[in-house]
NUNULO-39434 format. One record per atom (N, C-alpha, C): chain; x, y, z; atom name. Coordinates in nm, 3 decimals, padded with zeros to 5 digits. Each point is the difference from the previous one (the first is absolute). Layout:
// residues N
[rec A [X Y Z] CA];
...
This chain:
// residues 210
[rec A [-01.739 01.866 00.834] N];
[rec A [-00.045 -00.117 00.106] CA];
[rec A [-00.090 00.033 00.091] C];
[rec A [-00.085 -00.100 00.051] N];
[rec A [-00.116 00.064 00.080] CA];
[rec A [00.072 -00.035 00.151] C];
[rec A [-00.008 -00.005 00.111] N];
[rec A [00.017 -00.009 00.118] CA];
[rec A [00.011 -00.162 00.046] C];
[rec A [-00.146 -00.092 -00.074] N];
[rec A [-00.011 -00.102 00.022] CA];
[rec A [00.106 -00.081 -00.099] C];
[rec A [00.026 00.047 -00.107] N];
[rec A [00.103 -00.050 -00.086] CA];
[rec A [00.129 00.016 00.039] C];
[rec A [00.041 00.099 00.057] N];
[rec A [00.125 00.018 00.102] CA];
[rec A [00.010 -00.110 00.126] C];
[rec A [-00.112 -00.020 00.066] N];
[rec A [00.021 -00.082 00.090] CA];
[rec A [00.037 -00.143 -00.059] C];
[rec A [-00.065 -00.041 -00.099] N];
[rec A [-00.011 -00.109 -00.038] CA];
[rec A [00.160 -00.048 -00.068] C];
[rec A [00.072 00.124 -00.071] N];
[rec A [00.130 -00.030 -00.057] CA];
[rec A [00.057 00.001 00.142] C];
[rec A [-00.006 00.051 00.136] N];
[rec A [00.112 00.036 00.077] CA];
[rec A [-00.031 -00.164 00.063] C];
[rec A [-00.093 -00.063 00.033] N];
[rec A [-00.011 -00.120 00.045] CA];
[rec A [00.061 -00.100 -00.106] C];
[rec A [-00.036 00.026 -00.121] N];
[rec A [00.141 -00.100 -00.090] CA];
[rec A [00.105 00.029 00.058] C];
[rec A [00.035 00.102 -00.038] N];
[rec A [00.178 00.063 00.014] CA];
[rec A [00.037 -00.090 00.116] C];
[rec A [-00.106 00.009 00.110] N];
[rec A [00.056 -00.086 00.173] CA];
[rec A [-00.006 -00.118 -00.024] C];
[rec A [-00.079 -00.022 -00.077] N];
[rec A [00.024 -00.201 -00.021] CA];
[rec A [00.149 -00.011 -00.112] C];
[rec A [-00.005 00.068 -00.057] N];
[rec A [00.167 -00.022 -00.097] CA];
[rec A [00.106 00.012 00.082] C];
[rec A [00.008 00.112 00.084] N];
[rec A [00.086 00.062 00.114] CA];
[rec A [00.049 -00.155 00.068] C];
[rec A [-00.143 -00.040 00.041] N];
[rec A [00.001 -00.085 00.132] CA];
[rec A [00.064 -00.153 -00.059] C];
[rec A [-00.085 -00.040 -00.113] N];
[rec A [00.098 -00.101 -00.063] CA];
[rec A [00.120 00.004 -00.070] C];
[rec A [00.046 00.094 -00.027] N];
[rec A [00.150 00.006 -00.042] CA];
[rec A [00.066 -00.011 00.132] C];
[rec A [-00.032 00.067 00.111] N];
[rec A [00.074 -00.013 00.119] CA];
[rec A [00.044 -00.160 00.072] C];
[rec A [-00.158 -00.054 -00.036] N];
[rec A [-00.004 -00.134 00.069] CA];
[rec A [00.118 -00.095 -00.068] C];
[rec A [-00.029 00.011 -00.176] N];
[rec A [00.053 -00.070 -00.043] CA];
[rec A [00.165 00.024 00.001] C];
[rec A [00.025 00.106 00.035] N];
[rec A [00.156 00.026 00.025] CA];
[rec A [00.049 -00.071 00.098] C];
[rec A [-00.052 00.011 00.111] N];
[rec A [00.005 -00.051 00.148] CA];
[rec A [00.014 -00.156 00.011] C];
[rec A [-00.146 -00.029 -00.068] N];
[rec A [-00.001 -00.156 00.027] CA];
[rec A [-00.014 -00.098 -00.143] C];
[rec A [00.013 00.063 -00.089] N];
[rec A [-00.021 -00.036 -00.160] CA];
[rec A [-00.106 -00.038 -00.014] C];
[rec A [-00.035 -00.029 -00.114] N];
[rec A [-00.130 00.014 -00.060] CA];
[rec A [-00.104 -00.117 00.029] C];
[rec A [00.069 -00.144 -00.005] N];
[rec A [-00.079 -00.125 00.075] CA];
[rec A [-00.044 00.015 00.116] C];
[rec A [00.119 00.091 00.050] N];
[rec A [-00.027 -00.009 00.197] CA];
[rec A [-00.129 00.115 -00.008] C];
[rec A [-00.058 00.082 -00.081] N];
[rec A [-00.045 00.086 00.058] CA];
[rec A [-00.193 00.004 -00.064] C];
[rec A [-00.086 00.012 00.071] N];
[rec A [-00.115 -00.039 00.002] CA];
[rec A [-00.110 00.103 -00.054] C];
[rec A [-00.098 -00.016 -00.039] N];
[rec A [-00.082 00.127 -00.042] CA];
[rec A [-00.033 00.072 00.129] C];
[rec A [-00.056 -00.091 00.090] N];
[rec A [-00.052 00.045 00.143] CA];
[rec A [00.121 00.068 00.061] C];
[rec A [00.089 00.010 -00.041] N];
[rec A [00.153 00.063 00.089] CA];
[rec A [00.009 00.110 -00.062] C];
[rec A [-00.054 00.007 -00.137] N];
[rec A [00.030 00.160 -00.082] CA];
[rec A [-00.108 00.066 00.020] C];
[rec A [-00.117 -00.079 -00.025] N];
[rec A [-00.121 00.125 00.092] CA];
[rec A [00.025 00.024 00.090] C];
[rec A [00.034 -00.048 00.145] N];
[rec A [00.008 00.034 00.156] CA];
[rec A [00.118 00.093 -00.022] C];
[rec A [00.117 -00.006 -00.086] N];
[rec A [00.095 00.130 -00.003] CA];
[rec A [-00.041 00.106 -00.049] C];
[rec A [-00.104 00.005 -00.069] N];
[rec A [-00.046 00.128 -00.084] CA];
[rec A [-00.118 00.029 00.085] C];
[rec A [-00.054 -00.071 00.080] N];
[rec A [-00.124 00.076 00.103] CA];
[rec A [-00.136 -00.029 -00.063] C];
[rec A [00.029 -00.101 -00.072] N];
[rec A [-00.162 -00.035 -00.048] CA];
[rec A [-00.030 -00.132 00.013] C];
[rec A [-00.124 -00.018 -00.055] N];
[rec A [-00.011 -00.151 00.008] CA];
[rec A [00.037 -00.123 -00.117] C];
[rec A [-00.022 -00.113 00.007] N];
[rec A [00.068 -00.056 -00.123] CA];
[rec A [-00.127 -00.006 -00.144] C];
[rec A [-00.079 00.014 00.072] N];
[rec A [-00.116 00.028 -00.074] CA];
[rec A [00.015 00.117 -00.092] C];
[rec A [00.037 00.138 00.053] N];
[rec A [00.043 00.107 -00.097] CA];
[rec A [00.144 -00.062 -00.087] C];
[rec A [00.078 -00.048 00.060] N];
[rec A [00.080 -00.060 -00.103] CA];
[rec A [-00.021 -00.021 -00.134] C];
[rec A [-00.106 -00.095 00.015] N];
[rec A [-00.066 -00.055 -00.091] CA];
[rec A [-00.080 00.051 -00.117] C];
[rec A [-00.030 00.129 00.072] N];
[rec A [-00.078 00.106 -00.071] CA];
[rec A [00.068 00.036 -00.113] C];
[rec A [00.174 00.027 00.051] N];
[rec A [00.100 00.076 -00.121] CA];
[rec A [00.070 -00.105 -00.060] C];
[rec A [-00.005 -00.087 00.078] N];
[rec A [00.142 -00.153 -00.078] CA];
[rec A [-00.080 -00.100 -00.028] C];
[rec A [-00.031 -00.087 -00.082] N];
[rec A [-00.053 -00.145 00.001] CA];
[rec A [00.095 -00.094 00.058] C];
[rec A [00.147 -00.017 -00.033] N];
[rec A [00.046 -00.088 00.097] CA];
[rec A [00.138 00.090 00.058] C];
[rec A [00.070 -00.050 00.103] N];
[rec A [00.145 00.021 00.019] CA];
[rec A [00.113 00.053 -00.093] C];
[rec A [00.010 -00.095 -00.120] N];
[rec A [00.092 00.013 -00.096] CA];
[rec A [-00.051 00.147 -00.079] C];
[rec A [-00.114 00.043 -00.024] N];
[rec A [-00.054 00.123 -00.016] CA];
[rec A [00.056 00.107 00.056] C];
[rec A [00.052 -00.021 00.132] N];
[rec A [00.082 00.156 00.035] CA];
[rec A [00.111 -00.015 -00.072] C];
[rec A [00.087 -00.078 -00.066] N];
[rec A [00.116 -00.001 -00.050] CA];
[rec A [00.021 00.074 -00.117] C];
[rec A [-00.103 -00.016 -00.056] N];
[rec A [-00.093 00.081 -00.140] CA];
[rec A [-00.036 00.113 -00.014] C];
[rec A [-00.011 00.076 00.141] N];
[rec A [-00.044 00.100 00.017] CA];
[rec A [00.007 00.147 -00.085] C];
[rec A [00.152 00.025 -00.059] N];
[rec A [00.012 00.119 -00.087] CA];
[rec A [00.039 -00.067 -00.126] C];
[rec A [-00.029 -00.129 -00.047] N];
[rec A [00.060 -00.044 -00.122] CA];
[rec A [-00.100 00.066 -00.102] C];
[rec A [-00.159 00.024 00.024] N];
[rec A [-00.032 00.039 -00.112] CA];
[rec A [-00.003 00.163 00.001] C];
[rec A [00.039 00.074 00.095] N];
[rec A [00.011 00.139 -00.008] CA];
[rec A [00.163 -00.010 -00.090] C];
[rec A [00.070 -00.048 00.058] N];
[rec A [00.118 00.017 -00.118] CA];
[rec A [00.001 -00.022 -00.143] C];
[rec A [-00.069 -00.151 00.009] N];
[rec A [-00.032 -00.033 -00.147] CA];
[rec A [-00.048 00.147 -00.082] C];
[rec A [-00.132 00.079 00.040] N];
[rec A [-00.063 00.109 -00.037] CA];
[rec A [00.126 00.087 -00.025] C];
[rec A [00.058 00.030 00.085] N];
[rec A [00.118 00.104 00.014] CA];
[rec A [00.059 -00.034 -00.140] C];
[rec A [00.053 -00.130 -00.011] N];
[rec A [00.117 -00.060 -00.124] CA];
[rec A [-00.093 00.022 -00.154] C];
[rec A [-00.105 -00.048 00.016] N];
[rec A [-00.110 00.026 -00.111] CA];
[rec A [00.016 00.170 -00.045] C];
[rec A [-00.029 00.062 00.094] N];
[rec A [00.024 00.170 -00.036] CA];
[rec A [00.131 00.067 -00.074] C];
[rec A [00.096 -00.083 00.042] N];
[rec A [00.117 00.025 -00.041] CA];
[rec A [00.026 -00.040 -00.128] C];
[rec A [-00.046 -00.125 -00.071] N];
[rec A [00.015 -00.058 -00.117] CA];
[rec A [-00.125 00.083 -00.075] C];
[rec A [-00.090 00.028 00.034] N];
[rec A [-00.111 00.111 -00.081] CA];
[rec A [00.054 00.144 -00.005] C];
[rec A [00.156 00.037 00.062] N];
[rec A [00.029 00.141 -00.014] CA];
[rec A [00.101 00.010 -00.084] C];
[rec A [00.025 -00.124 -00.120] N];
[rec A [00.103 -00.017 -00.065] CA];
[rec A [00.037 00.117 -00.076] C];
[rec A [00.169 00.023 00.053] N];
[rec A [00.056 00.104 -00.123] CA];
[rec A [-00.003 -00.013 -00.143] C];
[rec A [00.000 00.100 -00.087] N];
[rec A [-00.035 -00.033 -00.131] CA];
[rec A [00.176 -00.081 -00.059] C];
[rec A [00.099 00.045 00.065] N];
[rec A [00.123 -00.108 -00.052] CA];
[rec A [00.031 -00.118 00.081] C];
[rec A [-00.090 -00.044 00.110] N];
[rec A [00.053 -00.084 00.111] CA];
[rec A [-00.045 -00.148 -00.088] C];
[rec A [00.139 -00.079 00.020] N];
[rec A [-00.059 -00.112 -00.057] CA];
[rec A [-00.079 -00.097 00.099] C];
[rec A [-00.051 -00.121 -00.031] N];
[rec A [-00.105 -00.103 00.073] CA];
[rec A [00.096 -00.042 00.106] C];
[rec A [00.135 00.007 00.005] N];
[rec A [00.054 -00.053 00.098] CA];
[rec A [00.044 00.092 00.136] C];
[rec A [00.016 00.116 -00.056] N];
[rec A [00.043 00.111 00.063] CA];
[rec A [-00.137 00.028 00.077] C];
[rec A [-00.111 00.016 -00.067] N];
[rec A [-00.117 -00.019 00.088] CA];
[rec A [-00.041 -00.075 00.092] C];
[rec A [00.036 -00.143 -00.006] N];
[rec A [-00.062 -00.093 00.093] CA];
[rec A [00.108 -00.002 00.077] C];
[rec A [00.134 00.053 00.018] N];
[rec A [00.075 00.004 00.105] CA];
[rec A [-00.020 00.111 00.070] C];
[rec A [-00.052 00.112 -00.062] N];
[rec A [-00.023 00.117 00.093] CA];
[rec A [-00.154 -00.005 00.068] C];
[rec A [-00.115 -00.098 -00.052] N];
[rec A [-00.077 -00.082 00.046] CA];
[rec A [00.036 -00.046 00.152] C];
[rec A [00.105 -00.093 -00.039] N];
[rec A [00.052 -00.117 00.113] CA];
[rec A [00.073 00.095 00.130] C];
[rec A [00.036 00.106 -00.019] N];
[rec A [00.050 00.089 00.045] CA];
[rec A [-00.076 00.034 00.114] C];
[rec A [-00.138 00.019 -00.048] N];
[rec A [-00.112 00.093 00.066] CA];
[rec A [-00.035 -00.124 00.114] C];
[rec A [-00.011 -00.112 -00.086] N];
[rec A [-00.037 -00.134 00.074] CA];
[rec A [00.107 -00.036 00.140] C];
[rec A [00.108 -00.015 -00.031] N];
[rec A [00.057 00.027 00.122] CA];
[rec A [00.044 00.100 00.082] C];
[rec A [00.018 00.095 -00.014] N];
[rec A [-00.048 00.117 00.075] CA];
[rec A [-00.131 -00.010 00.089] C];
[rec A [-00.094 00.004 -00.046] N];
[rec A [-00.122 00.004 00.080] CA];
[rec A [00.013 -00.147 00.088] C];
[rec A [00.020 -00.113 -00.062] N];
[rec A [-00.015 -00.095 00.126] CA];
[rec A [00.113 00.017 00.090] C];
[rec A [00.089 00.088 -00.005] N];
[rec A [00.121 00.031 00.114] CA];
[rec A [-00.062 00.067 00.077] C];
[rec A [-00.084 00.136 -00.062] N];
[rec A [-00.016 00.087 00.084] CA];
[rec A [-00.145 -00.070 00.099] C];
[rec A [-00.058 -00.089 -00.057] N];
[rec A [-00.123 -00.070 00.078] CA];
[rec A [-00.004 -00.082 00.074] C];
[rec A [00.124 -00.076 -00.017] N];
[rec A [00.060 -00.087 00.065] CA];
[rec A [00.019 -00.153 -00.054] C];
[rec A [00.131 -00.050 -00.011] N];
[rec A [00.025 -00.132 -00.069] CA];
[rec A [-00.070 -00.107 -00.017] C];
[rec A [-00.097 -00.027 00.152] N];
[rec A [-00.080 -00.113 -00.008] CA];
[rec A [-00.081 00.008 -00.084] C];
[rec A [-00.089 00.103 -00.083] N];
[rec A [-00.042 -00.006 -00.132] CA];
[rec A [00.034 -00.087 -00.114] C];
[rec A [00.183 00.046 00.005] N];
[rec A [00.045 -00.097 -00.125] CA];
[rec A [-00.015 00.057 -00.140] C];
[rec A [00.015 -00.071 -00.080] N];
[rec A [00.000 00.071 -00.144] CA];
[rec A [-00.093 -00.067 -00.100] C];
[rec A [-00.083 00.073 -00.028] N];
[rec A [-00.104 -00.099 -00.106] CA];
[rec A [-00.064 -00.050 00.079] C];
[rec A [-00.016 -00.009 00.102] N];
[rec A [-00.098 -00.077 00.066] CA];
[rec A [00.083 -00.154 00.065] C];
[rec A [00.128 00.043 00.008] N];
[rec A [00.098 -00.116 00.053] CA];
[rec A [00.050 00.063 00.153] C];
[rec A [-00.020 -00.068 00.053] N];
[rec A [00.099 00.039 00.158] CA];
[rec A [00.121 -00.044 -00.007] C];
[rec A [00.072 00.065 00.039] N];
[rec A [00.141 -00.045 00.003] CA];
[rec A [00.093 -00.066 00.085] C];
[rec A [-00.084 00.062 00.125] N];
[rec A [00.083 -00.050 00.086] CA];
[rec A [-00.114 -00.063 00.133] C];
[rec A [-00.090 -00.041 -00.086] N];
[rec A [-00.083 -00.101 00.098] CA];
[rec A [-00.077 -00.101 -00.026] C];
[rec A [-00.029 -00.098 00.012] N];
[rec A [-00.046 -00.127 -00.074] CA];
[rec A [-00.160 00.041 -00.029] C];
[rec A [-00.060 -00.039 -00.114] N];
[rec A [-00.106 -00.007 -00.019] CA];
[rec A [-00.125 -00.135 00.005] C];
[rec A [-00.109 00.053 00.089] N];
[rec A [-00.102 -00.107 00.032] CA];
[rec A [-00.043 -00.076 -00.106] C];
[rec A [-00.029 00.071 -00.131] N];
[rec A [-00.059 -00.081 -00.114] CA];
[rec A [00.080 00.048 -00.106] C];
[rec A [00.084 -00.132 -00.082] N];
[rec A [00.074 00.083 -00.098] CA];
[rec A [-00.093 00.017 -00.118] C];
[rec A [-00.116 -00.063 -00.015] N];
[rec A [-00.103 -00.016 -00.075] CA];
[rec A [-00.030 00.167 -00.013] C];
[rec A [-00.058 00.005 00.117] N];
[rec A [-00.027 00.183 -00.017] CA];
[rec A [00.082 00.101 -00.064] C];
[rec A [00.148 -00.040 00.082] N];
[rec A [00.127 00.081 -00.073] CA];
[rec A [-00.014 -00.014 -00.164] C];
[rec A [00.009 -00.081 -00.054] N];
[rec A [00.005 -00.029 -00.091] CA];
[rec A [-00.128 00.082 -00.118] C];
[rec A [-00.121 -00.032 00.083] N];
[rec A [-00.071 00.089 -00.057] CA];
[rec A [-00.012 00.119 -00.030] C];
[rec A [00.073 00.048 00.151] N];
[rec A [00.016 00.165 -00.004] CA];
[rec A [00.111 00.048 -00.121] C];
[rec A [00.091 -00.095 00.048] N];
[rec A [00.138 00.037 -00.134] CA];
[rec A [-00.043 00.025 -00.144] C];
[rec A [-00.097 -00.093 -00.034] N];
[rec A [-00.050 -00.010 -00.167] CA];
[rec A [-00.059 00.093 -00.017] C];
[rec A [-00.091 00.053 00.085] N];
[rec A [-00.091 00.106 00.032] CA];
[rec A [00.087 00.135 -00.041] C];
[rec A [00.119 00.018 00.101] N];
[rec A [00.037 00.103 -00.045] CA];
[rec A [00.076 00.000 -00.117] C];
[rec A [00.081 -00.123 -00.037] N];
[rec A [00.065 00.026 -00.131] CA];
[rec A [-00.089 -00.006 -00.118] C];
[rec A [-00.072 -00.010 00.008] N];
[rec A [-00.123 -00.011 -00.100] CA];
[rec A [-00.045 00.173 -00.005] C];
[rec A [-00.025 00.073 00.080] N];
[rec A [-00.005 00.171 -00.003] CA];
[rec A [00.118 00.041 -00.105] C];
[rec A [00.098 -00.046 00.114] N];
[rec A [00.117 00.088 -00.058] CA];
[rec A [00.063 -00.038 -00.136] C];
[rec A [-00.007 -00.123 -00.045] N];
[rec A [00.006 -00.015 -00.144] CA];
[rec A [-00.069 00.043 -00.085] C];
[rec A [-00.129 -00.014 00.023] N];
[rec A [-00.100 00.095 -00.109] CA];
[rec A [00.023 00.133 -00.005] C];
[rec A [-00.007 00.051 00.135] N];
[rec A [00.030 00.176 00.004] CA];
[rec A [00.131 00.024 -00.094] C];
[rec A [00.078 -00.085 -00.030] N];
[rec A [00.142 00.035 -00.045] CA];
[rec A [-00.054 -00.017 -00.150] C];
[rec A [-00.052 -00.098 -00.047] N];
[rec A [-00.003 -00.017 -00.147] CA];
[rec A [-00.146 00.142 -00.056] C];
[rec A [-00.062 00.017 00.105] N];
[rec A [-00.089 00.124 -00.023] CA];
[rec A [00.079 00.124 -00.025] C];
[rec A [00.117 00.021 00.068] N];
[rec A [00.047 00.128 -00.047] CA];
[rec A [00.130 -00.040 -00.080] C];
[rec A [00.011 -00.157 -00.020] N];
[rec A [00.142 00.031 -00.126] CA];
[rec A [-00.052 -00.128 -00.106] C];
[rec A [-00.084 00.023 -00.040] N];
[rec A [-00.072 -00.102 -00.129] CA];
[rec A [00.071 -00.018 -00.070] C];
[rec A [00.061 00.080 -00.084] N];
[rec A [00.095 00.003 -00.124] CA];
[rec A [00.171 -00.067 00.041] C];
[rec A [00.015 00.005 00.153] N];
[rec A [00.088 -00.100 00.017] CA];
[rec A [00.008 -00.086 00.094] C];
[rec A [-00.122 -00.010 00.090] N];
[rec A [00.023 -00.134 00.079] CA];
[rec A [-00.156 -00.077 -00.023] C];
[rec A [00.013 -00.139 -00.048] N];
[rec A [-00.126 -00.078 00.003] CA];
[rec A [-00.039 -00.045 00.128] C];
[rec A [-00.129 -00.084 00.025] N];
[rec A [00.011 -00.099 00.092] CA];
[rec A [00.064 -00.070 00.067] C];
[rec A [00.058 -00.109 -00.064] N];
[rec A [00.069 -00.077 00.057] CA];
[rec A [00.134 00.064 00.024] C];
[rec A [00.058 00.125 -00.087] N];
[rec A [00.135 00.043 00.071] CA];
[rec A [-00.036 00.078 00.095] C];
[rec A [-00.072 00.032 00.027] N];
[rec A [-00.055 00.082 00.128] CA];
[rec A [-00.005 -00.074 00.104] C];
[rec A [-00.077 -00.110 -00.002] N];
[rec A [-00.003 -00.143 00.120] CA];
[rec A [00.169 00.019 00.009] C];
[rec A [00.071 -00.027 -00.077] N];
[rec A [00.128 -00.047 00.016] CA];
[rec A [00.117 00.073 00.060] C];
[rec A [-00.045 00.172 -00.006] N];
[rec A [00.074 00.094 00.054] CA];
[rec A [-00.037 00.001 00.143] C];
[rec A [-00.132 00.021 00.006] N];
[rec A [-00.021 00.008 00.167] CA];
[rec A [00.000 -00.119 00.072] C];
[rec A [00.002 -00.110 -00.067] N];
[rec A [00.037 -00.129 00.080] CA];
[rec A [00.184 -00.004 00.037] C];
[rec A [00.064 00.078 -00.082] N];
[rec A [00.124 -00.046 00.010] CA];
[rec A [00.044 00.121 00.092] C];
[rec A [-00.076 00.087 -00.022] N];
[rec A [00.048 00.143 00.133] CA];
[rec A [-00.059 -00.045 00.122] C];
[rec A [-00.106 -00.067 00.012] N];
[rec A [-00.045 -00.033 00.134] CA];
[rec A [00.086 -00.110 00.082] C];
[rec A [00.032 -00.113 -00.131] N];
[rec A [00.080 -00.098 00.072] CA];
[rec A [00.160 00.018 00.040] C];
[rec A [00.010 00.115 -00.071] N];
[rec A [00.167 00.056 00.031] CA];
[rec A [-00.023 00.098 00.138] C];
[rec A [-00.092 00.089 00.045] N];
[rec A [-00.001 00.061 00.068] CA];
[rec A [-00.044 -00.082 00.117] C];
[rec A [-00.072 -00.072 00.045] N];
[rec A [-00.027 -00.082 00.070] CA];
[rec A [00.139 -00.093 00.066] C];
[rec A [00.048 -00.066 -00.096] N];
[rec A [00.130 -00.068 00.031] CA];
[rec A [00.113 00.059 00.071] C];
[rec A [-00.003 00.145 -00.093] N];
[rec A [00.102 00.066 00.049] CA];
[rec A [-00.005 00.072 00.144] C];
[rec A [-00.112 00.047 -00.003] N];
[rec A [-00.062 00.063 00.158] CA];
[rec A [00.048 -00.125 00.101] C];
[rec A [-00.061 -00.117 -00.023] N];
[rec A [-00.002 -00.110 00.105] CA];
[rec A [00.085 -00.014 00.027] C];
[rec A [00.156 00.001 -00.102] N];
[rec A [00.091 -00.031 00.023] CA];
[rec A [00.064 00.091 00.111] C];
[rec A [00.003 00.120 -00.027] N];
[rec A [00.074 00.113 00.025] CA];
[rec A [-00.043 -00.019 00.209] C];
[rec A [-00.147 -00.014 00.009] N];
[rec A [-00.034 -00.008 00.099] CA];
[rec A [00.027 -00.098 00.071] C];
[rec A [00.033 -00.179 -00.024] N];
[rec A [00.083 -00.065 00.011] CA];
[rec A [00.106 00.016 00.066] C];
[rec A [00.101 00.082 -00.092] N];
[rec A [00.139 00.021 00.050] CA];
[rec A [-00.018 00.141 00.107] C];
[rec A [-00.121 00.022 00.041] N];
[rec A [-00.008 00.078 00.151] CA];
[rec A [00.056 00.151 -00.063] C];
[rec A [-00.006 00.021 -00.132] N];
[rec A [00.019 00.141 -00.066] CA];
[rec A [-00.122 00.127 00.070] C];
[rec A [00.045 00.087 -00.001] N];
[rec A [-00.118 00.133 00.064] CA];
[rec A [-00.084 -00.001 -00.135] C];
[rec A [-00.122 00.065 00.073] N];
[rec A [-00.099 00.026 -00.106] CA];
[rec A [00.010 00.071 -00.116] C];
[rec A [00.095 00.085 00.005] N];
[rec A [00.046 00.078 -00.109] CA];
[rec A [00.075 -00.081 -00.088] C];
[rec A [00.098 -00.097 00.026] N];
[rec A [00.069 -00.076 -00.083] CA];
[rec A [-00.104 -00.076 -00.100] C];
[rec A [-00.090 -00.057 00.100] N];
[rec A [-00.095 -00.075 -00.073] CA];
[rec A [-00.052 00.049 -00.097] C];
[rec A [-00.065 00.106 00.070] N];
[rec A [-00.076 00.071 -00.126] CA];
[rec A [00.088 00.042 -00.125] C];
[rec A [00.138 00.065 00.024] N];
[rec A [00.040 00.004 -00.149] CA];
[rec A [00.074 -00.150 -00.075] C];
[rec A [-00.001 -00.107 00.079] N];
[rec A [00.019 -00.095 -00.051] CA];
[rec A [-00.127 -00.055 -00.123] C];
[rec A [-00.119 00.050 00.058] N];
[rec A [-00.087 -00.090 -00.070] CA];
[rec A [-00.031 00.113 -00.090] C];
[rec A [00.027 00.120 -00.025] N];
[rec A [-00.002 00.116 -00.096] CA];
[rec A [00.133 -00.054 -00.116] C];
[rec A [00.068 -00.013 00.045] N];
[rec A [00.130 -00.045 -00.089] CA];
[rec A [-00.035 -00.167 -00.073] C];
[rec A [-00.101 -00.082 00.066] N];
[rec A [-00.007 -00.125 -00.051] CA];
[rec A [-00.090 00.036 -00.118] C];
[rec A [-00.125 00.126 00.043] N];
[rec A [-00.107 -00.022 -00.096] CA];
[rec A [00.075 00.048 -00.118] C];
[rec A [00.093 00.128 00.007] N];
[rec A [00.079 00.037 -00.159] CA];
[rec A [00.041 -00.146 -00.060] C];
[rec A [00.102 -00.068 00.078] N];
[rec A [00.072 -00.050 -00.048] CA];
[rec A [-00.086 -00.132 -00.106] C];
[rec A [-00.105 -00.004 00.084] N];
[rec A [-00.095 -00.136 -00.078] CA];
[rec A [-00.037 00.053 -00.118] C];
[rec A [-00.043 00.140 00.013] N];
[rec A [-00.137 00.076 -00.110] CA];
[rec A [00.143 00.023 -00.120] C];
[rec A [00.146 00.047 00.055] N];
[rec A [00.080 -00.013 -00.133] CA];
[rec A [00.014 -00.073 -00.095] C];
[rec A [-00.039 -00.138 00.042] N];
[rec A [00.006 -00.131 -00.125] CA];
[rec A [-00.086 00.027 -00.092] C];
[rec A [-00.140 00.086 00.025] N];
[rec A [-00.088 00.023 -00.083] CA];
[rec A [00.069 00.098 -00.134] C];
[rec A [00.063 00.107 00.028] N];
[rec A [00.038 00.104 -00.017] CA];
[rec A [00.122 -00.055 -00.106] C];
[rec A [00.055 -00.105 00.025] N];
[rec A [00.140 -00.045 -00.085] CA];
[rec A [-00.063 -00.101 -00.122] C];
[rec A [-00.140 -00.100 00.069] N];
[rec A [-00.044 -00.039 -00.124] CA];
[rec A [-00.082 00.064 -00.083] C];
[rec A [-00.040 00.114 00.008] N];
[rec A [-00.097 00.093 -00.084] CA];
[rec A [00.119 00.070 -00.099] C];
[rec A [00.137 00.029 00.108] N];
[rec A [00.102 00.036 -00.118] CA];
[rec A [00.067 -00.119 -00.099] C];
[rec A [-00.011 -00.113 00.058] N];
[rec A [00.042 -00.075 -00.091] CA];
[rec A [-00.062 -00.076 -00.095] C];
[rec A [-00.142 00.067 -00.045] N];
[rec A [-00.086 -00.043 -00.074] CA];
[rec A [-00.058 -00.110 00.016] C];
[rec A [-00.005 -00.077 00.158] N];
[rec A [-00.060 -00.132 00.008] CA];
[rec A [-00.161 00.044 00.011] C];
[rec A [-00.045 00.062 -00.028] N];
[rec A [-00.172 -00.016 00.051] CA];
[rec A [-00.089 -00.044 -00.112] C];
[rec A [-00.102 00.032 00.016] N];
[rec A [-00.120 -00.022 -00.108] CA];
[rec A [00.048 00.061 -00.159] C];
[rec A [-00.119 -00.046 -00.067] N];
[rec A [00.068 00.025 -00.101] CA];
[rec A [-00.084 00.167 -00.036] C];
[rec A [-00.092 00.022 00.099] N];
[rec A [-00.062 00.122 -00.015] CA];
[rec A [00.086 00.126 00.099] C];
[rec A [00.104 -00.043 00.045] N];
[rec A [00.083 00.085 00.102] CA];
[rec A [-00.043 00.002 00.121] C];
[rec A [-00.076 -00.056 00.046] N];
[rec A [-00.037 00.008 00.173] CA];
[rec A [00.103 -00.117 00.046] C];
[rec A [-00.029 00.015 00.136] N];
[rec A [00.078 -00.044 00.079] CA];
[rec A [00.003 -00.153 -00.017] C];
[rec A [00.111 -00.076 00.038] N];
[rec A [-00.004 -00.142 -00.016] CA];
[rec A [-00.056 -00.082 00.099] C];
[rec A [-00.023 -00.120 -00.051] N];
[rec A [-00.067 -00.090 00.160] CA];
[rec A [00.072 -00.033 00.065] C];
[rec A [-00.059 -00.061 00.112] N];
[rec A [00.108 -00.106 00.105] CA];
[rec A [00.115 -00.084 -00.095] C];
């Protein structure tokens, strides 16, 4: 990374850190772009060089997290089932989001802060679901079809988001909320394994639809 690129990344990280601190102190709605820029010692114009909207700061790490999950899926072990593989990918997503900050949420969903644009949130979520589902079909073509893959990824996203949200709402520790998300993911995906074992899939033996 060149010196210029290093400085740009430092500015981006400063904006993210300032935004997260202000969101925590005064809430998402009560924080303005001007305040974020001032806290990071840059101009408002500079903020818009890095982010199009205030809401984009909430999703600053979601792209990196999804890329990491995609690499996990691509690294499938020979004896690893699709559900085991997807659970491992979600473990990586959870861990990455925790390490980078909960404000970014899971797969584009902010868990602790309101979303300024529901439409934008849905678009981000759909894009990430599409990429994860497509990657799963690519590495497990004989076991999972497109419909089944979407069902699995969607079930995992819903279970993780609900479990982590509930844990945080009960004021559990971050570690407890993280574990709740992991357990919920595996419980949701276990249903697909049971369906396959019961022979309820399609005639070609691939995963059942929703």
